[in-house]
PDB file of the backbone (N, CA, C, O) and the ligand in Angstrom, with CONECT records:
HET     ZN  A 101       1
ATOM      1  N   UNK A   1       8.249 -19.966   0.811  1.00  0.00           N
ATOM      2  CA  UNK A   1       7.417 -18.786   0.556  1.00  0.00           C
ATOM      3  C   UNK A   1       7.799 -17.637   1.476  1.00  0.00           C
ATOM      4  O   UNK A   1       8.158 -17.845   2.635  1.00  0.00           O
ATOM      5  N   UNK A   2       7.718 -16.434   0.949  1.00  0.00           N
ATOM      6  CA  UNK A   2       7.957 -15.259   1.784  1.00  0.00           C
ATOM      7  C   UNK A   2       6.758 -15.055   2.697  1.00  0.00           C
ATOM      8  O   UNK A   2       5.626 -15.357   2.319  1.00  0.00           O
ATOM      9  N   UNK A   3       7.001 -14.550   3.879  1.00  0.00           N
ATOM     10  CA  UNK A   3       5.841 -14.145   4.699  1.00  0.00           C
ATOM     11  C   UNK A   3       5.216 -12.924   4.052  1.00  0.00           C
ATOM     12  O   UNK A   3       5.891 -12.189   3.332  1.00  0.00           O
ATOM     13  N   UNK A   4       3.915 -12.697   4.304  1.00  0.00           N
ATOM     14  CA  UNK A   4       3.285 -11.512   3.714  1.00  0.00           C
ATOM     15  C   UNK A   4       3.957 -10.244   4.212  1.00  0.00           C
ATOM     16  O   UNK A   4       4.392 -10.163   5.360  1.00  0.00           O
ATOM     17  N   UNK A   5       4.032  -9.279   3.349  1.00  0.00           N
ATOM     18  CA  UNK A   5       4.623  -8.000   3.695  1.00  0.00           C
ATOM     19  C   UNK A   5       3.785  -7.327   4.779  1.00  0.00           C
ATOM     20  O   UNK A   5       2.559  -7.434   4.788  1.00  0.00           O
ATOM     21  N   UNK A   6       4.454  -6.643   5.680  1.00  0.00           N
ATOM     22  CA  UNK A   6       3.756  -5.956   6.768  1.00  0.00           C
ATOM     23  C   UNK A   6       3.228  -4.615   6.279  1.00  0.00           C
ATOM     24  O   UNK A   6       3.760  -3.556   6.614  1.00  0.00           O
ATOM     25  N   UNK A   7       2.163  -4.687   5.475  1.00  0.00           N
ATOM     26  CA  UNK A   7       1.537  -3.456   4.998  1.00  0.00           C
ATOM     27  C   UNK A   7       0.590  -2.938   6.062  1.00  0.00           C
ATOM     28  O   UNK A   7      -0.132  -3.709   6.694  1.00  0.00           O
ATOM     29  N   UNK A   8       0.595  -1.631   6.256  1.00  0.00           N
ATOM     30  CA  UNK A   8      -0.237  -1.014   7.285  1.00  0.00           C
ATOM     31  C   UNK A   8      -1.048   0.119   6.679  1.00  0.00           C
ATOM     32  O   UNK A   8      -0.596   0.829   5.781  1.00  0.00           O
ATOM     33  N   UNK A   9      -2.272   0.265   7.207  1.00  0.00           N
ATOM     34  CA  UNK A   9      -3.056   1.444   6.839  1.00  0.00           C
ATOM     35  C   UNK A   9      -2.275   2.675   7.292  1.00  0.00           C
ATOM     36  O   UNK A   9      -1.830   2.747   8.438  1.00  0.00           O
ATOM     37  N   UNK A  10      -2.112   3.626   6.403  1.00  0.00           N
ATOM     38  CA  UNK A  10      -1.354   4.832   6.723  1.00  0.00           C
ATOM     39  C   UNK A  10       0.047   4.834   6.139  1.00  0.00           C
ATOM     40  O   UNK A  10       0.710   5.871   6.113  1.00  0.00           O
ATOM     41  N   UNK A  11       0.507   3.665   5.665  1.00  0.00           N
ATOM     42  CA  UNK A  11       1.821   3.625   5.020  1.00  0.00           C
ATOM     43  C   UNK A  11       1.830   4.525   3.789  1.00  0.00           C
ATOM     44  O   UNK A  11       0.840   4.607   3.061  1.00  0.00           O
ATOM     45  N   UNK A  12       2.942   5.191   3.566  1.00  0.00           N
ATOM     46  CA  UNK A  12       3.168   5.896   2.304  1.00  0.00           C
ATOM     47  C   UNK A  12       4.289   5.150   1.598  1.00  0.00           C
ATOM     48  O   UNK A  12       5.378   4.973   2.144  1.00  0.00           O
ATOM     49  N   UNK A  13       4.006   4.716   0.377  1.00  0.00           N
ATOM     50  CA  UNK A  13       4.949   3.851  -0.331  1.00  0.00           C
ATOM     51  C   UNK A  13       5.281   4.415  -1.707  1.00  0.00           C
ATOM     52  O   UNK A  13       4.519   5.180  -2.297  1.00  0.00           O
ATOM     53  N   UNK A  14       6.437   4.009  -2.187  1.00  0.00           N
ATOM     54  CA  UNK A  14       6.836   4.332  -3.552  1.00  0.00           C
ATOM     55  C   UNK A  14       6.742   3.055  -4.364  1.00  0.00           C
ATOM     56  O   UNK A  14       7.232   2.005  -3.948  1.00  0.00           O
ATOM     57  N   UNK A  15       6.103   3.151  -5.538  1.00  0.00           N
ATOM     58  CA  UNK A  15       5.971   1.978  -6.407  1.00  0.00           C
ATOM     59  C   UNK A  15       6.969   2.056  -7.557  1.00  0.00           C
ATOM     60  O   UNK A  15       7.503   3.117  -7.878  1.00  0.00           O
ATOM     61  N   UNK A  16       7.202   0.892  -8.164  1.00  0.00           N
ATOM     62  CA  UNK A  16       8.205   0.809  -9.229  1.00  0.00           C
ATOM     63  C   UNK A  16       7.749   1.465 -10.525  1.00  0.00           C
ATOM     64  O   UNK A  16       8.566   1.970 -11.295  1.00  0.00           O
ATOM     65  N   UNK A  17       6.445   1.456 -10.761  1.00  0.00           N
ATOM     66  CA  UNK A  17       5.926   2.032 -11.993  1.00  0.00           C
ATOM     67  C   UNK A  17       5.037   3.215 -11.649  1.00  0.00           C
ATOM     68  O   UNK A  17       4.288   3.174 -10.672  1.00  0.00           O
ATOM     69  N   UNK A  18       5.119   4.264 -12.449  1.00  0.00           N
ATOM     70  CA  UNK A  18       4.300   5.444 -12.161  1.00  0.00           C
ATOM     71  C   UNK A  18       2.840   5.221 -12.503  1.00  0.00           C
ATOM     72  O   UNK A  18       2.503   4.450 -13.401  1.00  0.00           O
ATOM     73  N   UNK A  19       1.986   5.907 -11.775  1.00  0.00           N
ATOM     74  CA  UNK A  19       0.577   6.017 -12.124  1.00  0.00           C
ATOM     75  C   UNK A  19       0.500   6.792 -13.445  1.00  0.00           C
ATOM     76  O   UNK A  19       1.421   7.548 -13.755  1.00  0.00           O
ATOM     77  N   UNK A  20      -0.567   6.624 -14.228  1.00  0.00           N
ATOM     78  CA  UNK A  20      -0.696   7.412 -15.466  1.00  0.00           C
ATOM     79  C   UNK A  20      -0.513   8.917 -15.254  1.00  0.00           C
ATOM     80  O   UNK A  20      -0.123   9.624 -16.182  1.00  0.00           O
ATOM     81  N   UNK A  21      -0.785   9.406 -14.061  1.00  0.00           N
ATOM     82  CA  UNK A  21      -0.612  10.838 -13.781  1.00  0.00           C
ATOM     83  C   UNK A  21       0.850  11.197 -13.576  1.00  0.00           C
ATOM     84  O   UNK A  21       1.191  12.379 -13.527  1.00  0.00           O
ATOM     85  N   UNK A  22       1.733  10.186 -13.455  1.00  0.00           N
ATOM     86  CA  UNK A  22       3.153  10.464 -13.264  1.00  0.00           C
ATOM     87  C   UNK A  22       3.625  10.293 -11.830  1.00  0.00           C
ATOM     88  O   UNK A  22       4.821  10.386 -11.551  1.00  0.00           O
ATOM     89  N   UNK A  23       2.679  10.039 -10.908  1.00  0.00           N
ATOM     90  CA  UNK A  23       3.054   9.921  -9.502  1.00  0.00           C
ATOM     91  C   UNK A  23       3.555   8.528  -9.140  1.00  0.00           C
ATOM     92  O   UNK A  23       3.094   7.525  -9.686  1.00  0.00           O
ATOM     93  N   UNK A  24       4.501   8.483  -8.216  1.00  0.00           N
ATOM     94  CA  UNK A  24       5.029   7.207  -7.735  1.00  0.00           C
ATOM     95  C   UNK A  24       4.630   6.916  -6.284  1.00  0.00           C
ATOM     96  O   UNK A  24       4.821   5.800  -5.800  1.00  0.00           O
ATOM     97  N   UNK A  25       4.086   7.898  -5.602  1.00  0.00           N
ATOM     98  CA  UNK A  25       3.844   7.717  -4.169  1.00  0.00           C
ATOM     99  C   UNK A  25       2.363   7.528  -3.876  1.00  0.00           C
ATOM    100  O   UNK A  25       1.504   8.189  -4.458  1.00  0.00           O
ATOM    101  N   UNK A  26       2.093   6.620  -2.969  1.00  0.00           N
ATOM    102  CA  UNK A  26       0.741   6.208  -2.627  1.00  0.00           C
ATOM    103  C   UNK A  26       0.590   6.089  -1.125  1.00  0.00           C
ATOM    104  O   UNK A  26       1.534   5.738  -0.416  1.00  0.00           O
ATOM    105  N   UNK A  27      -0.620   6.390  -0.642  1.00  0.00           N
ATOM    106  CA  UNK A  27      -0.934   6.151   0.759  1.00  0.00           C
ATOM    107  C   UNK A  27      -1.868   4.959   0.847  1.00  0.00           C
ATOM    108  O   UNK A  27      -2.888   4.906   0.159  1.00  0.00           O
ATOM    109  N   UNK A  28      -1.516   4.004   1.692  1.00  0.00           N
ATOM    110  CA  UNK A  28      -2.321   2.795   1.871  1.00  0.00           C
ATOM    111  C   UNK A  28      -3.518   3.117   2.756  1.00  0.00           C
ATOM    112  O   UNK A  28      -3.358   3.617   3.870  1.00  0.00           O
ATOM    113  N   UNK A  29      -4.728   2.826   2.252  1.00  0.00           N
ATOM    114  CA  UNK A  29      -5.945   3.139   2.994  1.00  0.00           C
ATOM    115  C   UNK A  29      -6.712   1.885   3.393  1.00  0.00           C
ATOM    116  O   UNK A  29      -7.574   1.935   4.271  1.00  0.00           O
ATOM    117  N   UNK A  30      -6.406   0.777   2.760  1.00  0.00           N
ATOM    118  CA  UNK A  30      -7.124  -0.456   3.066  1.00  0.00           C
ATOM    119  C   UNK A  30      -6.142  -1.610   2.901  1.00  0.00           C
ATOM    120  O   UNK A  30      -5.413  -1.677   1.912  1.00  0.00           O
ATOM    121  N   UNK A  31      -6.126  -2.515   3.872  1.00  0.00           N
ATOM    122  CA  UNK A  31      -5.227  -3.666   3.826  1.00  0.00           C
ATOM    123  C   UNK A  31      -6.045  -4.928   4.015  1.00  0.00           C
ATOM    124  O   UNK A  31      -6.757  -5.073   5.008  1.00  0.00           O
ATOM    125  N   UNK A  32      -5.942  -5.831   3.070  1.00  0.00           N
ATOM    126  CA  UNK A  32      -6.664  -7.097   3.148  1.00  0.00           C
ATOM    127  C   UNK A  32      -6.187  -7.972   2.011  1.00  0.00           C
ATOM    128  O   UNK A  32      -5.017  -7.911   1.631  1.00  0.00           O
ATOM    129  N   UNK A  33      -7.069  -8.782   1.465  1.00  0.00           N
ATOM    130  CA  UNK A  33      -6.711  -9.574   0.288  1.00  0.00           C
ATOM    131  C   UNK A  33      -6.400  -8.638  -0.872  1.00  0.00           C
ATOM    132  O   UNK A  33      -5.553  -8.929  -1.717  1.00  0.00           O
ATOM    133  N   UNK A  34      -7.103  -7.506  -0.895  1.00  0.00           N
ATOM    134  CA  UNK A  34      -6.792  -6.439  -1.827  1.00  0.00           C
ATOM    135  C   UNK A  34      -6.245  -5.257  -1.037  1.00  0.00           C
ATOM    136  O   UNK A  34      -6.614  -5.024   0.114  1.00  0.00           O
ATOM    137  N   UNK A  35      -5.362  -4.527  -1.689  1.00  0.00           N
ATOM    138  CA  UNK A  35      -4.794  -3.334  -1.067  1.00  0.00           C
ATOM    139  C   UNK A  35      -5.415  -2.117  -1.737  1.00  0.00           C
ATOM    140  O   UNK A  35      -5.384  -1.984  -2.960  1.00  0.00           O
ATOM    141  N   UNK A  36      -5.970  -1.241  -0.933  1.00  0.00           N
ATOM    142  CA  UNK A  36      -6.510   0.010  -1.454  1.00  0.00           C
ATOM    143  C   UNK A  36      -5.527   1.131  -1.173  1.00  0.00           C
ATOM    144  O   UNK A  36      -5.036   1.275  -0.053  1.00  0.00           O
ATOM    145  N   UNK A  37      -5.244   1.926  -2.200  1.00  0.00           N
ATOM    146  CA  UNK A  37      -4.283   2.998  -2.014  1.00  0.00           C
ATOM    147  C   UNK A  37      -4.692   4.227  -2.815  1.00  0.00           C
ATOM    148  O   UNK A  37      -5.319   4.134  -3.870  1.00  0.00           O
ATOM    149  N   UNK A  38      -4.316   5.378  -2.276  1.00  0.00           N
ATOM    150  CA  UNK A  38      -4.632   6.650  -2.908  1.00  0.00           C
ATOM    151  C   UNK A  38      -3.350   7.225  -3.505  1.00  0.00           C
ATOM    152  O   UNK A  38      -2.330   7.333  -2.826  1.00  0.00           O
ATOM    153  N   UNK A  39      -3.417   7.590  -4.776  1.00  0.00           N
ATOM    154  CA  UNK A  39      -2.278   8.238  -5.430  1.00  0.00           C
ATOM    155  C   UNK A  39      -2.122   9.631  -4.834  1.00  0.00           C
ATOM    156  O   UNK A  39      -3.068  10.420  -4.815  1.00  0.00           O
ATOM    157  N   UNK A  40      -0.915   9.925  -4.348  1.00  0.00           N
ATOM    158  CA  UNK A  40      -0.717  11.225  -3.697  1.00  0.00           C
ATOM    159  C   UNK A  40      -0.521  12.354  -4.707  1.00  0.00           C
ATOM    160  O   UNK A  40      -0.495  13.527  -4.335  1.00  0.00           O
ATOM    161  N   UNK A  41      -0.383  12.000  -5.974  1.00  0.00           N
ATOM    162  CA  UNK A  41      -0.239  13.047  -6.993  1.00  0.00           C
ATOM    163  C   UNK A  41      -1.595  13.521  -7.516  1.00  0.00           C
ATOM    164  O   UNK A  41      -1.819  14.720  -7.687  1.00  0.00           O
ATOM    165  N   UNK A  42      -2.500  12.566  -7.769  1.00  0.00           N
ATOM    166  CA  UNK A  42      -3.781  12.956  -8.372  1.00  0.00           C
ATOM    167  C   UNK A  42      -4.983  12.639  -7.490  1.00  0.00           C
ATOM    168  O   UNK A  42      -6.098  13.067  -7.787  1.00  0.00           O
ATOM    169  N   UNK A  43      -4.767  11.893  -6.407  1.00  0.00           N
ATOM    170  CA  UNK A  43      -5.855  11.620  -5.490  1.00  0.00           C
ATOM    171  C   UNK A  43      -6.734  10.448  -5.874  1.00  0.00           C
ATOM    172  O   UNK A  43      -7.696  10.149  -5.167  1.00  0.00           O
ATOM    173  N   UNK A  44      -6.429   9.775  -6.977  1.00  0.00           N
ATOM    174  CA  UNK A  44      -7.215   8.622  -7.420  1.00  0.00           C
ATOM    175  C   UNK A  44      -7.030   7.457  -6.445  1.00  0.00           C
ATOM    176  O   UNK A  44      -5.935   7.231  -5.929  1.00  0.00           O
ATOM    177  N   UNK A  45      -8.119   6.722  -6.203  1.00  0.00           N
ATOM    178  CA  UNK A  45      -8.077   5.559  -5.314  1.00  0.00           C
ATOM    179  C   UNK A  45      -8.107   4.302  -6.160  1.00  0.00           C
ATOM    180  O   UNK A  45      -8.951   4.166  -7.046  1.00  0.00           O
ATOM    181  N   UNK A  46      -7.197   3.387  -5.894  1.00  0.00           N
ATOM    182  CA  UNK A  46      -7.171   2.133  -6.640  1.00  0.00           C
ATOM    183  C   UNK A  46      -7.118   0.961  -5.671  1.00  0.00           C
ATOM    184  O   UNK A  46      -6.655   1.078  -4.536  1.00  0.00           O
ATOM    185  N   UNK A  47      -7.611  -0.178  -6.164  1.00  0.00           N
ATOM    186  CA  UNK A  47      -7.521  -1.431  -5.412  1.00  0.00           C
ATOM    187  C   UNK A  47      -6.705  -2.399  -6.258  1.00  0.00           C
ATOM    188  O   UNK A  47      -6.945  -2.556  -7.455  1.00  0.00           O
ATOM    189  N   UNK A  48      -5.741  -3.041  -5.618  1.00  0.00           N
ATOM    190  CA  UNK A  48      -4.920  -4.041  -6.302  1.00  0.00           C
ATOM    191  C   UNK A  48      -4.881  -5.291  -5.446  1.00  0.00           C
ATOM    192  O   UNK A  48      -4.862  -5.198  -4.218  1.00  0.00           O
ATOM    193  N   UNK A  49      -4.867  -6.475  -6.081  1.00  0.00           N
ATOM    194  CA  UNK A  49      -4.621  -7.681  -5.287  1.00  0.00           C
ATOM    195  C   UNK A  49      -3.300  -7.520  -4.543  1.00  0.00           C
ATOM    196  O   UNK A  49      -2.349  -6.949  -5.077  1.00  0.00           O
ATOM    197  N   UNK A  50      -3.241  -8.023  -3.308  1.00  0.00           N
ATOM    198  CA  UNK A  50      -2.046  -7.853  -2.483  1.00  0.00           C
ATOM    199  C   UNK A  50      -0.773  -8.311  -3.204  1.00  0.00           C
ATOM    200  O   UNK A  50       0.265  -7.659  -3.098  1.00  0.00           O
ATOM    201  N   UNK A  51      -0.850  -9.430  -3.935  1.00  0.00           N
ATOM    202  CA  UNK A  51       0.354  -9.957  -4.591  1.00  0.00           C
ATOM    203  C   UNK A  51       0.889  -8.969  -5.634  1.00  0.00           C
ATOM    204  O   UNK A  51       2.099  -8.796  -5.782  1.00  0.00           O
ATOM    205  N   UNK A  52      -0.032  -8.330  -6.348  1.00  0.00           N
ATOM    206  CA  UNK A  52       0.419  -7.362  -7.357  1.00  0.00           C
ATOM    207  C   UNK A  52       0.975  -6.112  -6.699  1.00  0.00           C
ATOM    208  O   UNK A  52       1.969  -5.545  -7.154  1.00  0.00           O
ATOM    209  N   UNK A  53       0.329  -5.690  -5.632  1.00  0.00           N
ATOM    210  CA  UNK A  53       0.805  -4.507  -4.930  1.00  0.00           C
ATOM    211  C   UNK A  53       2.204  -4.744  -4.376  1.00  0.00           C
ATOM    212  O   UNK A  53       3.082  -3.890  -4.495  1.00  0.00           O
ATOM    213  N   UNK A  54       2.406  -5.922  -3.764  1.00  0.00           N
ATOM    214  CA  UNK A  54       3.724  -6.235  -3.185  1.00  0.00           C
ATOM    215  C   UNK A  54       4.784  -6.274  -4.274  1.00  0.00           C
ATOM    216  O   UNK A  54       5.910  -5.824  -4.064  1.00  0.00           O
ATOM    217  N   UNK A  55       4.423  -6.817  -5.451  1.00  0.00           N
ATOM    218  CA  UNK A  55       5.400  -6.910  -6.541  1.00  0.00           C
ATOM    219  C   UNK A  55       5.795  -5.523  -7.045  1.00  0.00           C
ATOM    220  O   UNK A  55       6.910  -5.326  -7.528  1.00  0.00           O
ATOM    221  N   UNK A  56       4.873  -4.564  -6.930  1.00  0.00           N
ATOM    222  CA  UNK A  56       5.156  -3.223  -7.446  1.00  0.00           C
ATOM    223  C   UNK A  56       5.820  -2.329  -6.426  1.00  0.00           C
ATOM    224  O   UNK A  56       6.382  -1.293  -6.781  1.00  0.00           O
ATOM    225  N   UNK A  57       5.763  -2.712  -5.162  1.00  0.00           N
ATOM    226  CA  UNK A  57       6.271  -1.842  -4.111  1.00  0.00           C
ATOM    227  C   UNK A  57       7.791  -1.726  -4.189  1.00  0.00           C
ATOM    228  O   UNK A  57       8.500  -2.729  -4.268  1.00  0.00           O
ATOM    229  N   UNK A  58       8.269  -0.502  -4.165  1.00  0.00           N
ATOM    230  CA  UNK A  58       9.712  -0.276  -4.189  1.00  0.00           C
ATOM    231  C   UNK A  58      10.231  -0.031  -2.786  1.00  0.00           C
ATOM    232  O   UNK A  58      11.180  -0.685  -2.354  1.00  0.00           O
ATOM    233  N   UNK A  59       9.618   0.906  -2.066  1.00  0.00           N
ATOM    234  CA  UNK A  59      10.080   1.173  -0.703  1.00  0.00           C
ATOM    235  C   UNK A  59       9.017   1.921   0.081  1.00  0.00           C
ATOM    236  O   UNK A  59       8.096   2.522  -0.472  1.00  0.00           O
ATOM    237  N   UNK A  60       9.186   1.857   1.394  1.00  0.00           N
ATOM    238  CA  UNK A  60       8.312   2.606   2.294  1.00  0.00           C
ATOM    239  C   UNK A  60       8.903   3.989   2.517  1.00  0.00           C
ATOM    240  O   UNK A  60      10.099   4.134   2.768  1.00  0.00           O
ATOM    241  N   UNK A  61       8.051   5.001   2.423  1.00  0.00           N
ATOM    242  CA  UNK A  61       8.481   6.369   2.712  1.00  0.00           C
ATOM    243  C   UNK A  61       8.068   6.762   4.124  1.00  0.00           C
ATOM    244  O   UNK A  61       8.795   7.469   4.822  1.00  0.00           O
ATOM    245  N   UNK A  62       6.881   6.292   4.539  1.00  0.00           N
ATOM    246  CA  UNK A  62       6.394   6.509   5.908  1.00  0.00           C
ATOM    247  C   UNK A  62       5.688   5.244   6.326  1.00  0.00           C
ATOM    248  O   UNK A  62       5.119   4.538   5.492  1.00  0.00           O
ATOM    249  N   UNK A  63       5.719   4.948   7.621  1.00  0.00           N
ATOM    250  CA  UNK A  63       5.011   3.782   8.109  1.00  0.00           C
ATOM    251  C   UNK A  63       3.789   4.203   8.907  1.00  0.00           C
ATOM    252  O   UNK A  63       3.839   5.152   9.689  1.00  0.00           O
ATOM    253  N   UNK A  64       2.699   3.490   8.702  1.00  0.00           N
ATOM    254  CA  UNK A  64       1.515   3.681   9.526  1.00  0.00           C
ATOM    255  C   UNK A  64       1.744   3.053  10.893  1.00  0.00           C
ATOM    256  O   UNK A  64       2.770   2.412  11.120  1.00  0.00           O
ATOM    257  N   UNK A  65       0.800   3.231  11.797  1.00  0.00           N
ATOM    258  CA  UNK A  65       0.937   2.641  13.135  1.00  0.00           C
ATOM    259  C   UNK A  65       0.976   1.120  13.066  1.00  0.00           C
ATOM    260  O   UNK A  65       0.302   0.507  12.239  1.00  0.00           O
ATOM    261  N   UNK A  66       1.778   0.518  13.951  1.00  0.00           N
ATOM    262  CA  UNK A  66       1.885  -0.938  13.993  1.00  0.00           C
ATOM    263  C   UNK A  66       0.546  -1.547  14.371  1.00  0.00           C
ATOM    264  O   UNK A  66      -0.270  -0.925  15.051  1.00  0.00           O
ATOM    265  N   UNK A  67       0.340  -2.763  13.920  1.00  0.00           N
ATOM    266  CA  UNK A  67      -0.896  -3.457  14.261  1.00  0.00           C
ATOM    267  C   UNK A  67      -0.974  -3.709  15.758  1.00  0.00           C
ATOM    268  O   UNK A  67       0.033  -3.983  16.411  1.00  0.00           O
ATOM    269  N   UNK A  68      -2.168  -3.612  16.281  1.00  0.00           N
ATOM    270  CA  UNK A  68      -2.401  -3.979  17.680  1.00  0.00           C
ATOM    271  C   UNK A  68      -3.439  -5.092  17.683  1.00  0.00           C
ATOM    272  O   UNK A  68      -4.037  -5.407  16.654  1.00  0.00           O
ATOM    273  N   UNK A  69      -3.643  -5.683  18.857  1.00  0.00           N
ATOM    274  CA  UNK A  69      -4.599  -6.781  18.964  1.00  0.00           C
ATOM    275  C   UNK A  69      -5.975  -6.365  18.452  1.00  0.00           C
ATOM    276  O   UNK A  69      -6.704  -7.175  17.879  1.00  0.00           O
ATOM    277  N   UNK A  70      -6.328  -5.088  18.663  1.00  0.00           N
ATOM    278  CA  UNK A  70      -7.690  -4.652  18.337  1.00  0.00           C
ATOM    279  C   UNK A  70      -7.933  -4.540  16.830  1.00  0.00           C
ATOM    280  O   UNK A  70      -9.046  -4.773  16.359  1.00  0.00           O
ATOM    281  N   UNK A  71      -6.886  -4.182  16.075  1.00  0.00           N
ATOM    282  CA  UNK A  71      -7.188  -3.899  14.668  1.00  0.00           C
ATOM    283  C   UNK A  71      -6.664  -4.970  13.703  1.00  0.00           C
ATOM    284  O   UNK A  71      -6.704  -4.769  12.489  1.00  0.00           O
ATOM    285  N   UNK A  72      -6.185  -6.079  14.211  1.00  0.00           N
ATOM    286  CA  UNK A  72      -5.760  -7.150  13.329  1.00  0.00           C
ATOM    287  C   UNK A  72      -6.976  -7.953  12.883  1.00  0.00           C
ATOM    288  O   UNK A  72      -7.749  -8.447  13.705  1.00  0.00           O
ATOM    289  N   UNK A  73      -7.129  -8.072  11.590  1.00  0.00           N
ATOM    290  CA  UNK A  73      -8.193  -8.950  11.070  1.00  0.00           C
ATOM    291  C   UNK A  73      -7.561  -9.889  10.069  1.00  0.00           C
ATOM    292  O   UNK A  73      -6.692  -9.476   9.301  1.00  0.00           O
ATOM    293  N   UNK A  74      -7.968 -11.116  10.062  1.00  0.00           N
ATOM    294  CA  UNK A  74      -7.380 -12.112   9.181  1.00  0.00           C
ATOM    295  C   UNK A  74      -8.383 -12.489   8.084  1.00  0.00           C
ATOM    296  O   UNK A  74      -8.079 -13.322   7.230  1.00  0.00           O
TER     297      UNK A  74
HETATM  298 ZN    ZN A 101      -2.121   9.427  -9.913  1.00  0.00          ZN2+
END
C-alpha cells in the first residue's frame, strides 16, 4: 500500500478533471478522512473522500506549511 499523501491545509493543487466551472486549481482547506477544498475559479467548496481526492490530484502548485506536533491530528 502507498503511504497516505502528505496533503496540507493551504496546499494549492491541480486536479485531473475540471470542475463544472472549468477550473482545475483548488486550495485545500480541510484535511482528514475527507478533504475539503475550494475551487479557485468559482469559489465553491467541496468535500471529497481522501481516496477520491488523491486519485484526482495531478500536481501541487503551492504547498501549505508542514505539519508540526501541535497541528497533527489522527
Ligand atoms: Zn469551480
